C-alpha positions in Angstrom: 38.5 51.8 75.8 35.4 50.2 74.6 32.5 49.4 76.8 30.0 46.5 76.7 26.9 45.4 78.6 26.2 41.6 78.8 22.9 40.6 80.3 22.5 37.3 82.0 26.2 37.1 82.5 26.2 35.4 85.9 26.6 31.9 84.3 26.7 29.9 81.1 26.9 31.6 77.7 26.6 35.1 79.1 29.5 34.6 81.5 31.7 33.3 78.7 30.8 36.2 76.5 31.6 38.7 79.3 35.0 37.0 79.8 35.7 37.0 76.1 34.9 40.7 75.8 37.1 41.5 78.8 40.0 39.6 77.2 39.5 41.8 74.1 39.9 44.9 76.2 36.3 45.9 76.8 35.2 47.3 80.1 32.1 45.1 80.9 28.9 45.8 82.7 27.9 42.4 84.1 24.1 41.9 84.5 22.4 39.2 86.4 19.1 39.1 88.2 21.0 37.7 91.2 23.3 40.4 92.6 25.7 37.8 94.1 26.3 36.2 90.7 26.9 39.5 89.0 29.4 40.5 91.7 31.2 37.2 91.6 31.8 37.5 87.9 32.8 41.2 88.2 35.4 40.2 90.8 36.8 37.5 88.5 37.2 40.0 85.8 38.8 42.6 88.1 41.2 40.0 89.3 42.7 40.0 85.8 43.3 43.7 85.9 40.3 44.6 83.7 37.4 46.9 84.4 33.9 45.5 85.2 30.8 46.8 86.8 28.0 44.8 88.5 24.5 45.4 87.1 22.1 43.4 89.2 18.6 43.7 87.9 15.7 42.3 86.0 15.9 43.1 82.3 12.2 42.8 81.9 11.6 45.5 84.5 11.6 48.9 82.7 12.9 50.9 85.7 15.6 48.4 86.5 16.7 48.1 82.8 16.9 51.9 82.5 18.9 52.2 85.8 21.5 49.6 84.6 22.2 51.6 81.5 22.4 54.8 83.5 25.0 53.2 85.8 27.2 52.4 82.8 26.8 55.9 81.4 27.8 57.4 84.8 30.8 55.1 85.1 32.3 55.2 81.7 30.3 57.8 79.7 30.0 55.6 76.6 28.7 52.3 75.3 29.9 50.4 72.3 28.2 46.9 72.6 25.1 45.4 74.1 24.7 41.6 74.3 21.1 40.6 75.1 21.7 37.2 76.5 19.4 37.0 79.6 16.9 34.2 79.5 15.2 31.5 81.4 14.0 28.0 80.5 10.4 27.2 79.9 8.0 24.6 81.3 7.5 21.3 79.6 4.3 19.3 79.1 1.0 19.6 77.4 -0.3 23.1 76.7 -3.5 22.5 78.6 -1.4 21.9 81.8 0.9 24.8 81.4 0.8 27.8 83.8 0.1 31.0 82.1 2.1 33.0 84.5 5.2 31.0 83.8 4.6 31.3 80.1 4.3 35.1 80.4 7.4 35.4 82.5 9.5 33.7 79.9 8.1 36.0 77.1 8.9 39.0 79.3 12.5 38.0 80.1 13.5 37.0 76.5 11.5 39.4 74.4 10.5 42.4 76.5 14.0 42.3 78.2 15.7 42.4 74.8 13.4 45.3 73.7 13.9 47.3 76.8 17.7 47.0 77.0 18.0 47.8 73.3 15.7 50.8 73.7 17.6 52.3 76.6 21.1 51.5 75.2 20.5 52.9 71.7 20.8 56.6 72.7 24.1 55.9 74.4 25.3 53.9 71.4 24.3 56.8 69.1 26.1 59.2 71.4 29.3 57.1 71.2 29.1 57.3 67.4 27.5 54.0 66.7 28.0 50.5 68.1 26.6 47.0 68.0 23.9 44.9 69.5 24.0 41.1 69.5 20.9 39.2 70.6 21.2 35.6 71.7 18.4 33.7 70.1 18.2 29.9 69.6 17.6 27.2 67.1 14.2 27.0 68.9 13.4 30.2 67.1 14.0 28.6 63.7 12.7 25.0 64.1 9.8 23.6 66.1 10.2 21.8 69.4 7.0 20.3 70.8 5.6 21.8 74.0 8.0 24.7 74.0 5.2 27.1 73.7 7.0 30.1 75.2 10.7 29.6 74.5 10.3 28.9 70.7 7.9 31.8 70.0 10.0 34.2 72.2 13.2 33.3 70.3 11.4 33.6 67.0 10.3 37.1 68.0 13.9 38.0 69.1 15.1 37.1 65.6 12.4 39.3 64.0 13.1 42.1 66.5 16.8 41.9 65.5 15.9 42.6 61.9 13.6 45.5 62.8 16.2 47.2 65.0 18.9 46.6 62.4 16.8 48.5 59.8 15.9 51.3 62.1 19.3 52.0 63.5 21.5 51.4 60.4 21.6 55.1 59.7 23.0 55.7 63.2 25.8 53.2 62.5 24.4 50.6 64.9 24.6 47.0 63.6 22.2 44.6 65.2 22.6 40.8 64.7 21.7 37.6 66.5 23.3 34.3 67.3 21.2 31.2 67.4 22.9 28.5 69.5 22.0 24.8 69.3 22.6 22.5 72.3 25.3 24.1 74.4 26.8 22.4 77.5 26.1 25.2 80.1 25.9 24.4 83.8 22.1 23.7 83.4 22.5 21.4 80.4 25.3 19.5 82.1 23.0 19.0 85.1 20.2 17.7 82.8 22.7 15.3 81.2 23.9 14.1 84.5 20.3 13.5 85.6 19.5 11.6 82.4 16.8 14.1 81.5 18.8 14.7 78.3 20.6 11.9 76.5 24.1 13.0 75.5 24.6 10.0 73.2 21.5 10.7 71.2 22.2 14.4 71.1 25.7 13.8 69.8 24.4 11.3 67.2 22.0 14.0 66.0 24.7 16.7 65.6 26.7 16.4 62.4 29.9 17.8 64.0 29.6 15.1 66.7 29.7 17.1 69.9 27.6 19.4 72.0 28.6 23.0 71.8 30.4 24.9 74.4 29.8 28.5 75.7 33.1 29.4 74.1 31.7 28.4 70.7 29.0 31.0 71.1 31.3 33.6 72.5 33.6 33.2 69.5 30.6 33.7 67.1 29.7 36.9 69.0 33.3 38.2 68.8 33.2 37.6 65.0 30.0 39.6 64.6 31.6 42.4 66.7 34.8 42.3 64.6 35.7 44.4 61.6 35.4 41.3 59.5 31.7 41.5 60.0 31.3 45.3 59.4 28.9 44.8 56.5 26.6 42.4 58.3 23.5 43.6 60.1 20.0 42.1 60.6 21.5 38.6 60.4 21.0 35.5 62.6 24.2 33.4 62.8 23.3 29.8 63.6 25.9 28.0 65.7 24.6 24.5 66.2 27.2 22.0 64.8 24.9 21.5 61.8 21.9 20.5 63.9 19.3 22.5 61.9 20.8 21.4 58.6 20.4 17.7 59.4 17.1 16.3 58.1 17.8 12.6 58.3 15.9 10.5 60.7 
């Protein structure tokens, strides 16, 4: 039996990845900063007869991140896959009006959290004989969105960190890749669409494939990177955006 940890798995993309891994036979450590969300997802997986473990905690907190990995080791004694998905959305508006504390919090969750979880999981992956890490980045780390002064830089840094870790751990048979989603209809995005904060018609018009992505689209990309079909791929960022970043027409 293979074992995976998915951070930020209480909803959205992380939840879909956790379910997809479970359906592939993985035992899944389900992290969320909110304990009730983590437990709800664990119960849903256990109801299917599969193994899951709640891992409530803040990935940007060193002690909590280390404890989560320890719980997985104590429960299953191995780790094969880490999915660094935990993230939060940033503040909008002019830079001079932005709150520095909110800015720092986003950097901590996205970048520091990815670093800490990778750092603490690597020894367990090595002990297992190798494994894989997939970091969830964003097209915001590849192209520039105005006023997104924390989210874009954090995701750019996650992409660079992915490459650095891939080089360092290749000799230990650990492949490290990233997935960069475009617009995905998570619960939060659906709410923004319903409120008119995002315009679905304009977004769809801007996306060459003619639709907003789904969490399943991202989970499928993750499963590909974890598969034997991708066993010669490391240090790569797979863009899953329906062609959004390739489209240069105004």
